[in-house]
N, C-alpha and C positions, 0 to 999 in steps of 0.2 A: 710735580708742583709741591712746594712745601706746605705742610699743615701743622697745626698746633697739637700734635700727638706724638707719643713715644711708642715705637714698635718694640715689643718684647717677645723674644723667642725662648720658650722654656725647653732647654736641651734635655730635660728629663723625659718629656713627653713629645717633643717636637711641635707642640702647639704654638700658635702665633697670636699675640694680643695687641690691640691698639688702645693705648691709655691716653686720655686727654691731658694736655699740659696747660695749666692756667697760672699766670703770674710767675712763671719760671719754676713751677712745682707740680708734682703729681699728687693726687689724693691717695693716701695710704690704703683706704678702703677699696680703691680700684684694683689693688693687688690681690685682694681676697678671691677674685675670680680665677686666679692661677692656682690650679690644684693638680695633684697627680692621681687622684681618685675621688669617688663620691663622698667618702668618709673623711677626706682631708679637710682640715679647717680652712686652708687657704694660705697664701704667702703673706708673711709679715715682714716688716723692717726691724732690724735690731740696731738701736742707736743709743748706747749708754750716754747719759749726760746731755742728750739732745744736741749732739755735735753738728747734725745736718738735718734736723727735723723742725719744721715750722708748726707750732701748736695753735697758732691763731693768726688772724689778719688784724693789722693795727695801723692807725693813722697818727700815732702820737710822736714817736721818736724814730729818726732815721740815722743809721750808722753805716758808713763804708769804712771798714777797718783797714783795708789796703791803702786807701787814700787819706786816712786820718780825718774823716768827716763825721761830725755830730750835729744834728739839727733837731730842734723841738718844733713840731708842726711846720717844718719848712724853714725855720729861722736858724741861721748859723749860731753855734754856741758862743763864739767870740763876740758877735754883735750883741747878743743878749747880755753877756757878762759885762760888756762895756757900757751899754746904754739902758738896760732894764733894771728892775728891782726883783727881789725874789718873789714877792706877792704878785707882781704883774706877770712874771714868768709862770708862776703856779696857775694863775687864771688862764693863761695861754694853753698850758698843758692840759688843764681840765676841760676847757670849753672850746678849744680849737682856734681861737682868734685872739689877737691882742685887744684889750678892753679900751673903750673910750674913756675919757677922763671921768665922766659920771659913773660908768660901770666900775672903774677902778676904785673910786671913792667909796661906793657902796660895798664893794668886795672887801676893801681894806677895813671898813668899819665893822662889817659882819664878822670877819676873822678876829680882829682885835678885841671885840666885845664878847667873844667866846673863849678868851684865854683863861678866865677864872674857872677853878675846879670846885667840885662839891667838897665840903669840909671832911666828909667821911673818907675821901681818897687820902687825905693827910693821915688819918688814923691807920689806913692800910699801909701807907708808906712808913709810918712810925714803927710798924711791926717788923720791918726788915732789920737784920743785924747791922751793926754800925759800919762794918766793912763790906756790905753787900755791893756787888758791882752795879753801877748806875744803869747799865744796859739791861741787866736782869730785872731791875726795878721798873724800868720803862716798859719792857715787854709785859710784865705782870699788871701794871696799872692801866695800860692801854686796854688790855683784855677786860679788866674790871669795869671800864667805862660802859661796856655793853649792858651791865646790870643796872646802871644809872639811867640809861636811855633805851628802854625796851621798844620804843617806837622805831628804833633803827632796824628792827627785824622786817619792817615793811619796805623791802629793798626796791620794789617796783613802783613806789610812790616817789615821783620826781621831786616834789617839794621837800619830802622828808630826807631824800638823799642829799639835797642841797644843804639842809640843816646839819646833817652829820658831817658833811665836808667842812663847814665852818667850824664845827666843834672839834673835829680831829686836828685840823691844821692849827687852830688857835690853841688848843690844849697841849699840843706836843711840846711847845717851848716851856710851858708851865710844869708839866710832868718831868721834863728833862732837868730843868733848873732845880726843882724840888728834890729830885733824886741826888743831884750833886750836893745840895746843901745838907741833906740828910747824911751823906757819906762823909762829910767833914765836920758834922756836929754843929752846924750853924742853923739859926732860926730861919724859917722860910720867908722869902721876900715876895710880896704879891705883885701881880702885873700892874703896869702903869700904862693906861690907855693913851697917854699923850705921846708915847714913844713909838718908834717904828717897830716892825716885827723883830728884826735882829737886835735893835736897841733894847727892846723889852726883855729879850733873852739875857743879854749882858747885864741888865738891871737886876733881874731875878737871881742871877748867879753870883754877881760880884758886889751888890749893894751892901754897904756896911752901916754906918750910923748917919750918913748924910740924909737930909730931908728929901732931896730930889736928886736921883742919880742921873748923871749926864754922860752917856757913852762917848768915847773919843770918836769923832766922825770918820777918821781913817780906818779904825778897827771895825766900826759899825758897817762901813761900806765893804771892807774886806770880807767880813762874815756873810754879808749879803751876796757877794760874788761867789763865795764858796758854796753857798746854798743853791745858787743858780746852777752851778756846775754839777751838783749832786742831785738835782731834782728828779731826773729820770734817766734811765740808761737801757731802754728797750727791754728785751726778755732775759734779764739777768736772774740770778738765783732767787733773790727776794721777790722780784716781780712775778716770777713763775710760781713762787709759794703763794703770793697774793691771789693769783688767778686760780691756782689749783684748789686752795681752801675756799675761795670765793665761789667756785663752781658748785659747791654744795648749798649755795644760797644762804649761807650764814651771814650774820650782821657784819658791817664793815670793821667794827672795832676788833672782833675776833680774828678777822682775816688780816688786819694790819698787825696784830700781835704775832701772828704766824710769820708774816713777812719780816717783821723786826727781829724775830728769833732767827730767821735765816741769815739776816744781815749781821747778827752777832758773831758769826764764825770768822776766824782769822783769815780765811781765804776770800772773804767778801768785805764786810765792813771793818774788820780789824786789821786790814793790810797796812794802813798808814802807821798804826802802832808798831807793827813788825819792822817797818822801815827805820823808825827811831831806835828800836832795840838793836838793829843791825849797825847803825851809825855809831851808837854808843859802844858796841862791841869792837868796832874798828878802832875807835879811840883817837886816832890822829892821822893826818894826811900821809905821813911816811909809811903807814901800814896799809894803805889802800891797794898798792900793787900786789902785796902778799895775799890780801883778801880776795882779790879778783882771780889770782892764780888758783887759790883753793876752790873758788866757785866754779871755775872752768874744769877743775879736776873732780867735781862732784862732791867736794867736802864741805860745801856751804851753799847757801842760796842767796842770790842777788835780789833782795826784796825791792819792790817798787819799779822793777823793769819787766817789760813784756805784759801782754794782756791777751785774754782769751779771744777777744774780737779784733783789737787794733794790731795791725802788722806794720804800723807806721808810728810816728810820734803822736802820742795821745793829744788831741787838740785841747783837752782840758788842762794838760800839763803845761802847755805853752802859756795859757792864761795865768795859771797859778805861779809860774816862775816870775812873770812880770809883777804879779801881786805881792810876792814875797818881798821885793825891794821896798815897796811902799810901807808894808807892815814893819819891816826891820828899821826903817827910818824913825819910827815911833817907839818901838820896843827895844831897839838895839839888836844887833845881829845875833842870831842863834849860833852858838859856838859850833854846832854840828854842821852849819851851812858849808864851811870850807871843805869838810870831808865829803859832803854830798856833791858839791861842784866838781871836786877832783874825781870822785867816783863816776860821775856822769861823763866827764871829759874822756877818761881812759876807756870807759865802756863803749862810748860812741865811736872811738877810733880803733877798737879791737875787732879784728876780723871775726873772732868767735861770736861776739854779740851782734855785730852787724849782719852776719850771715843768717843768724837766727831771728833777726828783726826784733831784738830785745831793746826797745826804746823806753825811756822813762814814762810812767803812767801817772794818773792823777794822784796816786797815793805817795809818790816820791817826795813831793814838796809840801803837800797839804799838812802833814803831821808837823813839819817844822814851823809852819805858820801858826797852827793851833797851839803848839807848845809855847811859842813866843808870846802869844796873846794871853797866856796864863791858864790854859785848859790842861788839866791832868790827862795822862794817857788813857785812863779808863773811860774818859768822856768822849774819846774820838768816835767810836761807833754810834754813840748817842747823837753827836753832831751830824753824823751821816744820816741817821734815821729821821731827824726832824724835817729836812727838806725833801727827803725821798717820799714822805707821806703823800705829797701832792701827786707824784708819779704813780704811787701805789693805788691811790683812789681813782686816778684816770684809767689805769689798767683794769681795775676792778669794774668800773662802770662800763667800760668798753666790752668787757667780758659778759656781764649780765644782760646787756642789750643786744648781743650778737645772737641771732636765732640759730646759728649753726653750732653754738657751744652746748655741751652737755657736761654732766658731772665728770671731773677728770678721773680717768682710770686707765693707766697704761697697761698694755699687754706684757706678758713675760714669755721667755723661752724656758719651759720646764725641763730641767735636766736631772731631776731626782728619780727615786725608785718608781717602778711600775707597781701595780697592786700586789700586795703580799699579805699573808695571813698573820694575825696577831699571835705572838708566842708567849705563853704563860711564863712568869719570872723564874719558876723552878726549872724550866727547860732551856733558859738562855745561857749561852756560853760567853 
């Protein structure tokens, strides 16, 4: 009769072990009983980059990479992108259910009224060099917020956690916009509480001399959809950083700064920027076949295709491709779009890429949209970090309320020297 256990026979000793299977996984600590002697530490798993290791239990985001499925709290990503708003989706991710109208109104007001930042943060920002990368400025200023809100250290106070959530999500757009304005030498534009969340970001980034900034509704909605698509993505690199740093019980501002720093990398939040660099390098449609040939030969890399999790068409890419048409009707077609479409067409028909399941991912088209909307390349990872803050906070709160979690400390397989005596420098060869 079948049972929820795994039978392990250690061929080194001939001993047999029964290990419980729960939720399709075994506990790594159950392997510690497998030893070859009394002084043996016990069996460990070796899994660089967590390719097949679950470090937590979560109820936030579900991904089935083989089927191309992404759901927040059970809701399909395409339905949320079509019918929801970013702040409503953020509420869902953080609290587990879609809000009532009254809850949404209160949530919206609390976030919007926490967009203003302390004037001293501006002084900190003014200290950056004129060509400082906006993402570096965002990482630094988010970390600095922990010094302005010392009550954030009381992480097990539910009411204070709620307050930090309003502050973090509200201030992310202000810090991002101020970093952008600093980088181009423009005076800071303050938040406007009459605008939506994404409308407010556009206001603080692009307002010039007009008394009242009015964002284009199509672009405002497009940014909202992009924010929904980027709000969370399960246990990715930056979420893992948020959980790992958060496991030390540090305040959420410091943990989010660590997560944002992880997102800064070109293999994570900078990937859509790399797509644009690739399209610019290709230059024209007639050069696409040559580029693909070189990529297949290992002489270049096809950016925006393939994903660590998805072995099917990224569901977010499908939404973005439809969104691109709406944006380009307003901004005009990005001249790189024709190259992108031709690149996608050839790659999806080429056995080399089909066999390896290299489908377009969310980064392939998002950069084209951001560029068409007037965002410079170095703002792309910042635009990723803004919506991901809601996912990071949800992951952090889930972590600190999980009684099974401890401070993160992975094991290692030590392959260095055994004990050896110190040699005085005069005797060294």
